[in-house]
C-alpha positions, 0 to 999 in steps of 0.5 A: 710275113712280119705283118701277119705275125704282128696281126696274129700277136694282136689278136692273141693278146686281145683274146687273152685279155677278154678271156681272163674275166670269163675264166675268173667268173668260171672259177670253182667256188672254194670251201675256205673262201665261199662256202665256209662263210655260209656254213659258219653263219647259217649251219654250225650253231646246230652242226657242231660237236655236242649239238643236234645236227647229225654231223659237224660242219665246222671244217673242210674235213668234216663237210667234204664227205657230206657234199652231196647231202649238203647240196641236196638239202639246200637245193630243196630248201630243207636246210636250214629248216624253216617252216614259214613262207613269209618274206625273208626279213619278216622274222629276225631269226629266219635262217633261210639261205639266199638264192645266191648262197644256194647257187654257190653251194651248188656250184662248189659241189658240182665243180669238185668241192675244192678246199681252197687256200687256208688263208681264205678261211674265216674265223669260226664264230665263237660258240658258247659251250653248253649255252647259246645265250652266253653265261646265265645267272642261274641254272635250274635242274629238273632232276632225273625222270624215267620215261615209260617204254612207249613209241611216242608222246610220253609226258613228264610233269616236273615242278621246280621250286624257286627261292627268289625273295624278290621278283626277277625279270628274265631277259634271256632263257634257254632250255636244254634237255638231258637227252635230245635224241628222244625229247620232242619239246619242253615248256617251262611255265611259272605257277604263281597265285597272283598271275596264275600260269604263264609260259616263260621258256621252251625247247624244241628241235631247231629252237635256241635261246630266247632273248627279249628286246632291250627294256622288255623282260618276262616276270618271274614272281618271287617264290614262284614254282616252275613247271617243266612240261616235257614231251618225249618220243622214246621209240618204245624203249624205257629211258631215263632223262638225266635232267632237263636244265633251265638257264635264266639271265635277269635284268640288271636294270629296271625294265620298261615292259613285261612280255605277256604270253597269250594264245588263240587256241581251240580244244574242240578237236575231233578228227575223223579217221582218214580226214585229210583237211580237218579245220579249226579256228582258234578263239580270237584274242582281243587286245584290250589296250594298244599293244605290240606283238613280238613273237609267235610260237605255234604248236600242233602234233603229228597230224598238223598240216598248216597254220596261219595267224591273222590280225583283224583290226577294229575296222575289219581289215585283216593282216596275215602275220605268220603263214606255215603252209607245211607243218612239220612235227619235227621242227617247232620254232619260235618266230621272232618279228624283226619289227614288232607289229602294232595291235591297236585296242580292239583288234583281234588275233586269230589262228586257223589250222588244218590237220591231215589224218590220212595215210598220205601224212608220213608223220601220222602214227595211225590214219585209222584212228579218230583223234580227239583233243590231247593227241592233237592240239591247237596252241597258237601262242604269241607274246606281246607288250602293252604300249602304255606300260612303263615300269620305270615310272615307279622308280622315278623321283 
């Protein structure tokens, strides 16, 4: 009998010892230890009070009522929103969750979404109140603008005079609409006799502040006028935009290169009613000097279906740089390359896009309409620098 007791004791101890790691592995993730770090890194820049997210997610109390919605959105990879299907790591501002992060949120939701000890909660990241870029050097206001009572696509054209007595070099820029509820996007263009018209900043749903790499900036010539190009979707009601604001930070030391905006565009658009796969190729942009591509800013409207940027090298080799297989009119992003792509002299950048003017496109306001250029566009913007440019040489010696 004693032997049996001893043997039973040994077996019991062995079972307990081997079961502990399994029990730990099966423990439910908690909000404070496992989920909050994901939300704080990927979500709260939009999902906080005063920002565009429909609900704040900065605490357990805020997130808990939305557990099912959060689980569904991350499982379908709808949130965080991102349209490119290029590999993770291609773009520095890619917010997509990893498979492991998605699995953590799924298990947390499935196992009762426990809060966890408060001591495990990470510190909420410091979020600038008003400007994501930090404190700007100057804020320009477009002033109040009355938006006509149309369902969608009301445009505003607002000029803002600047009084700078010398050239300025923009290192960061951010545009904040007076009311995000009905502002679809806004572009800021600089109008100057010497350089013509150039795009320097923009706002779009899901977008953020624009910050250039060290030594790179956007030129704002002295005395230039800024043009604020607004696109509203007022939902059939007359609205008043209290004033879209533009925040700028300037270089504190000599910059080396100017970021140049170009595009592969095409205004020969005439989409037949009901056409589900209308194609246009943008005019190729040829690089006249060795350059590096920094950022892509594709623009289409409701009927946009997909778009792709391709770099064609002088020897004919083709390299895809950005692929958006499912355009979403509600999310218009900038795509910032993690590593700038070399574009040798003689290479060409071109965009190919498709539109869906059929009833199957849920964003299509009228599949029975023939759609010309204007209601639909192909503006495949991008930014690049010229390798040989070095503005610091002008200040040496």
